[in-house]
ROKEZA-667755 format. One line per field, with one value per residue (C-alpha): residue in one letter; z negated, y negated, x; residue number from 1. Coordinates in steps of 0.001 Angstrom, whole numbers. Layout:
! residues N
residuo: [A,...]
Z: [Z,...]
Y: [Y,...]
X: [X,...]
num: [NUM,...]
//
This chain:
! residues 77
residuo: [M,E,G,P,R,L,S,G,I,G,M,T,S,A,R,T,R,E,R,L,V,Q,R,L,Q,D,Q,G,I,A,D,R,R,V,L,D,R,I,R,N,V,P,R,H,L,F,V,D,E,A,L,A,T,R,A,Y,E,D,T,A,L,P,S,A,S,G,K,P,Y,R,S,P,T,W,S,R,G]
Z: [-59618,-59157,-56100,-54993,-57075,-60237,-60102,-58379,-57964,-59912,-62780,-62263,-62278,-64726,-65895,-66832,-68741,-70529,-71620,-73217,-75016,-76300,-77554,-79371,-80960,-82037,-83774,-85740,-83668,-83865,-82996,-79959,-78753,-78600,-76973,-74414,-73487,-73048,-71006,-68748,-68361,-65362,-66991,-63800,-62113,-64687,-64711,-62063,-59268,-60027,-63552,-62591,-63298,-66917,-67475,-69525,-71815,-75414,-74841,-74341,-70723,-69046,-67065,-63436,-64698,-67000,-70290,-72335,-72888,-76246,-76583,-77303,-80893,-81661,-84391,-86346,-89654]
Y: [-56763,-55958,-53806,-50393,-48510,-50493,-50634,-47280,-45089,-42119,-41150,-44148,-46777,-49637,-47927,-44811,-46922,-48665,-45298,-44450,-47805,-47042,-43594,-45156,-47770,-45002,-43367,-46553,-48295,-51989,-53768,-55898,-55852,-52061,-51875,-54533,-52597,-49392,-51310,-52979,-50601,-48317,-45042,-43124,-44879,-43559,-39871,-37272,-37622,-34147,-35341,-38711,-37463,-36783,-40120,-41564,-38620,-38919,-36459,-36526,-36179,-36005,-39081,-38916,-39047,-36070,-37984,-37445,-40160,-39755,-39703,-43098,-42062,-40291,-42732,-42796,-41172]
X: [-178,-3849,-4156,-5302,-2711,-3440,-7208,-7480,-10473,-11680,-9379,-7092,-9829,-10234,-13433,-11465,-8927,-11777,-13211,-9862,-9889,-13385,-12318,-9365,-11626,-13993,-11007,-10372,-7710,-8533,-5272,-6160,-2540,-2529,-5940,-5010,-1857,-3829,-6393,-3822,-872,-1434,-316,-1065,1865,4336,3458,4067,1529,165,-735,-2250,-5775,-4725,-2982,-5854,-6409,-5271,-2447,1304,2438,5839,6796,7855,11465,10856,10833,7669,5084,3417,-333,-1905,-2636,674,1755,-1473,-1217]
num: [1,2,3,4,5,6,7,8,9,10,11,12,13,14,15,16,17,18,19,20,21,22,23,24,25,26,27,28,29,30,31,32,33,34,35,36,37,38,39,40,41,42,43,44,45,46,47,48,49,50,51,52,53,54,55,56,57,58,59,60,61,62,63,64,65,66,67,68,69,70,71,72,73,74,75,76,77]
//
């Protein structure tokens, strides 16, 4: 599935996803399965196009269908 929409440029790039992974690791998330999902799931494809630049922030966003996606760290506690 690697292609222009997955690898992207700018805020949707693999580098941007990797920065989110690094921030999560810095917050103590060490589960490789979680980090690999964050690294490989193209969140920008699941949110409204207007919010694609925010897809890799640690924040909840509405999906294109209107259902909310929780922030990557929502279940930590």
